[in-house]
C-alpha positions in Angstrom: 0.0 0.3 0.1 1.1 3.6 -0.7 -0.2 6.6 1.4 0.0 10.1 1.1 0.8 12.0 4.6 -0.1 15.7 4.4 1.9 17.4 7.3 4.2 14.6 7.0 7.3 16.6 7.9 5.7 17.4 11.4 6.1 15.7 14.7 3.0 13.5 14.3 3.1 13.1 10.8 6.8 12.3 10.3 6.4 9.6 13.0 3.3 7.8 11.3 5.4 7.9 8.4 8.1 6.0 9.9 5.6 3.6 11.5 3.8 3.1 7.9 7.3 2.5 6.4 8.3 0.0 9.1 4.9 -1.8 8.5 5.2 -2.1 4.7 3.2 0.9 3.9 5.1 3.1 1.6 4.7 7.0 2.6 4.6 9.9 0.4 5.0 13.3 2.1 3.2 16.6 1.4 4.3 19.8 3.7 4.4 23.5 3.3 7.5 23.2 5.7 5.6 26.2 7.7 6.5 24.1 10.7 7.7 20.7 9.5 11.2 19.9 9.0 12.9 18.7 5.6 15.1 16.4 7.2 11.9 14.3 8.4 10.4 14.3 4.9 13.8 13.5 2.6 13.5 9.7 3.9 10.7 9.4 1.3 9.2 10.8 -1.7 8.1 14.4 -0.7 6.6 17.5 -2.0 6.5 20.8 -0.8 3.4 22.9 -1.3 -0.3 23.7 -0.3 -2.9 21.1 0.4 -5.3 22.9 -1.6 -3.1 23.4 -4.6 -4.8 21.0 -7.0 -2.3 21.0 -9.8 0.1 20.0 -7.2 -2.4 17.0 -5.9 -2.6 16.0 -9.4 1.1 16.1 -10.2 1.7 13.8 -6.9 -1.1 11.2 -8.0 0.3 11.1 -11.5 3.7 10.3 -9.9 2.4 7.9 -7.5 -1.0 6.2 -8.9 -0.7 3.2 -6.4 -1.7 5.9 -3.3 -4.7 4.5 -1.8 -5.4 6.7 1.2 -4.3 9.9 3.0 -3.4 10.6 6.5 -4.3 14.4 7.1 -1.9 15.5 9.6 -1.7 19.0 8.1 -3.2 21.9 10.3 -2.7 24.5 12.5 -3.1 23.8 16.2 -1.9 26.6 18.7 -5.0 27.2 20.5 -4.2 31.0 21.6 -3.3 31.7 18.1 -6.7 30.5 16.7 -8.6 32.8 19.2 -6.4 35.8 17.7 -6.9 34.9 14.1 -9.7 32.4 13.7 -10.4 33.1 10.2 -7.0 31.9 9.2 -7.9 28.9 11.5 -10.9 28.1 9.6 -9.6 28.6 6.1 -6.6 26.3 6.6 -8.0 23.7 8.7 -11.2 23.8 6.9 -11.4 25.1 3.6 -8.3 24.0 2.5 -9.0 20.3 3.5 -12.2 20.6 1.8 -10.3 21.3 -1.3 -7.7 18.1 -0.5 -10.6 16.1 -0.2 -12.4 17.1 -3.4 -9.4 16.9 -5.2 -8.0 13.4 -3.9 -11.9 11.9 -4.0 -11.8 13.1 -7.9 -8.8 10.9 -8.7 -10.2 7.6 -6.9 -8.5 8.2 -3.7 -11.4 7.3 -1.0 -10.1 6.6 2.2 -9.3 9.7 4.3 -7.6 9.6 8.0 -7.9 12.4 9.8 -5.7 13.6 12.8 -8.3 15.2 14.9 -8.4 16.3 18.7 -10.4 15.3 21.7 -10.3 18.8 22.8 -13.6 19.4 21.0 -15.3 17.4 24.1 -17.1 18.5 26.9 -16.0 16.0 29.7 -18.2 13.8 31.5 -18.5 14.1 35.3 -15.6 11.7 35.8 -13.4 13.7 33.7 -13.3 11.1 31.0 -14.7 11.5 27.5 -15.9 8.9 24.9 -17.0 9.0 21.6 -20.4 9.5 22.5 -19.6 12.8 24.9 -21.2 15.9 24.5 -19.2 17.7 21.9 -18.6 21.5 22.7 -15.5 22.8 21.1 -14.3 26.0 23.0 -11.5 27.5 20.8 -11.6 28.0 16.9 -8.8 25.3 16.8 -11.1 22.7 18.3 -14.1 24.1 16.2 -12.3 23.8 13.0 -11.4 20.1 13.7 -15.1 19.5 14.5 -16.4 21.3 11.4 -14.0 19.2 9.2 -15.0 16.1 10.9 -18.7 17.1 9.8 -17.5 17.2 6.3 -16.1 14.1 6.4 -19.4 12.5 7.8 -21.7 14.0 5.2 -18.9 13.0 2.2 -19.0 9.8 3.6 -22.9 9.8 3.8 -22.7 11.0 0.1 -20.3 7.9 -0.8 -17.9 10.2 -1.8 -15.2 8.6 0.8 -14.5 6.6 3.7 -13.0 8.3 6.6 -11.9 7.7 10.2 -11.4 10.5 12.7 -9.0 9.9 15.4 -9.1 12.0 18.3 -6.5 12.4 20.9 -5.2 15.0 23.3 -1.4 15.4 24.1 1.4 13.4 22.3 4.6 13.2 23.8 7.8 11.4 23.1 9.7 10.7 20.0 10.2 8.0 17.5 11.9 5.2 19.8 14.4 5.0 17.2 14.9 8.4 17.6 14.3 9.3 13.7 12.0 12.3 14.3 10.6 14.2 17.3 9.2 17.4 18.3 10.8 20.4 16.2 10.5 22.9 19.0 13.7 23.3 21.0 11.5 24.9 23.8 7.9 23.3 23.9 5.4 25.5 26.1 3.5 22.3 27.2 3.5 21.2 31.0 6.2 18.2 30.0 8.4 21.0 28.3 8.5 23.1 31.2 9.2 20.0 33.4 12.3 19.1 31.5 13.3 22.9 31.4 12.9 22.9 35.3 15.0 19.6 35.6 17.7 20.8 32.9 18.0 24.2 35.1 17.5 22.8 38.4 14.6 25.3 39.0 11.3 24.2 40.8 8.3 23.3 38.7 5.1 25.2 39.9 1.9 23.2 39.5 -0.9 25.6 39.4 -4.4 24.3 41.0 -4.4 21.6 43.5 -7.9 21.6 44.5 -9.6 20.2 41.4 -11.9 17.1 42.1 -9.3 14.6 40.6 -7.6 11.7 41.9 -4.7 13.8 43.7 -6.2 17.4 43.2 -3.9 18.6 40.2 -5.2 18.9 36.8 -5.8 15.6 34.7 -4.5 15.6 31.1 -3.9 12.6 28.9 -0.5 12.4 27.6 0.0 9.8 25.1 3.3 8.3 23.2 3.4 9.6 19.8 4.6 6.0 18.6 1.4 4.7 20.0 -0.3 7.3 18.0 1.3 6.2 15.0 0.5 2.5 15.4 -3.1 3.4 15.5 -2.9 5.3 12.4 -1.3 2.0 10.6 -4.1 -0.2 12.4 -6.7 2.3 10.9 -5.3 2.1 7.6 -5.7 -1.5 7.3 -9.3 -1.8 9.3 -12.4 -2.5 7.4 -14.8 -0.2 9.2 -18.0 1.5 8.7 -17.8 4.3 5.9 -17.3 6.9 8.6 -15.9 6.2 12.1 -14.7 8.3 15.2 -12.2 6.7 17.4 -10.7 8.1 20.4 -6.9 7.5 21.5 -5.6 7.8 24.8 -4.1 6.2 27.9 -7.8 5.5 29.2 -6.8 6.9 32.6 -5.0 10.1 32.1 -2.0 11.7 33.8 -2.5 14.2 36.6 0.2 17.0 36.7 1.5 15.5 40.1 1.9 12.0 38.1 3.5 13.5 35.1 6.2 15.2 37.6 6.9 11.9 39.2 7.1 10.3 35.6 9.9 12.9 35.0 11.8 12.0 38.2 11.4 8.4 37.2 12.9 8.7 33.8 15.7 11.3 35.2 16.3 9.4 38.4 16.5 13.2 39.8 12.9 14.1 41.7 11.6 17.3 40.8 11.2 20.1 43.2 7.6 20.8 42.9 5.8 23.7 44.2 2.0 24.8 44.2 0.2 27.7 43.5 -3.7 28.8 43.0 -5.1 28.1 39.6 -4.6 30.7 36.6 -7.1 32.0 34.8 -8.5 29.7 32.3 -7.1 26.6 34.2 -9.5 24.0 34.0 -9.3 20.5 35.9 -9.2 18.8 32.3 -9.8 15.2 30.8 -8.7 11.9 29.4 -10.0 9.9 26.5 -11.9 6.4 27.2 -10.5 3.7 24.4 -12.7 1.0 24.7 -13.8 1.4 21.2 -9.8 1.7 19.9 -9.3 -1.6 21.5 -12.4 -3.2 19.8 -12.3 -1.9 16.5 -8.7 -1.7 15.7 -7.3 -4.1 18.5 -5.2 -1.1 19.7 -3.9 -0.3 23.4 -0.9 1.7 24.3 2.5 0.0 24.7 4.5 2.9 26.4 4.3 4.4 29.5 4.1 8.0 30.2 7.5 7.7 31.8 8.4 5.9 28.4 7.4 9.1 26.7 9.6 11.3 29.2 12.7 9.3 28.4 12.3 9.4 24.6 11.5 13.3 24.9 14.8 13.5 26.6 16.8 11.6 24.4 15.4 13.5 21.5 15.9 16.7 23.2 19.8 15.7 23.1 19.6 14.9 19.6 17.6 17.9 18.3 20.3 20.6 18.1 22.1 18.7 15.2 18.7 18.0 13.4 18.2 21.6 13.2 21.7 22.3 12.1 21.2 19.6 9.4 17.8 21.5 8.6 19.5 25.0 8.3 21.6 23.2 5.7 18.3 22.4 3.4 16.8 25.7 3.3 
């Protein structure tokens, strides 16, 4: 099988590409390199350009008529930026994606996998979310993903395509073989800040410790990026309904205190953890139920959060050299 991966030079897309290749699926990469790295894409046949460029898409299909499916990882994903620039997010994440779907379906490519988000859910009372939980996106980013899912569902109902939306929260770690990882040397998420605290010897502050969670700190769902990649490969090969929504996650989630413990376990040096009141906008959080993924894909996580931390640390050591190589490609 050959598959087109949009955004295949990014963190998730490049890891999916490696997992595909490891499982006998040939990836073809399309990326505009606004955030992706050329050194991630150059291992495979790759193209630079816009996902809405029909001429480019036709050229890719002419070059690779064996392409049977697309894994769509290309999207803008920064929540605060989406609030500041909603039209840009709806144009990129919905409008251009519609052009992609239309162009590929016209060329006979009828299977579409969407890298979606569980951030669109309204958590159940136990802070877990399933595929039947209420959808209530609270940012233009999350809303754009939900809108595209609706487009896919309608297109599938009309018989134009078959589609799977994979919804998940927070990918961590790196390709276990360290072929790819997060491109940002200073990520702003909690794990990135904890790693910075570990490296600098500074304390890490947990904001909000009175949430009704199992230890009072916020609940998040940190899933190893390789486990996500494995799920994409399984979904490619699965015989499912014309349209499916599937959650991916750990099934339990990780609290901020538990993540700090995992960092200490991975580094052998416990973090100095302080506490503070919640910031404006902080929420208790949620995690994904994954019963459906286990049932229809035969999928479950193989890596722990501590594994994800270890792989993140190993990748952080390699990243400066990767970025130097990237600089020579531009």
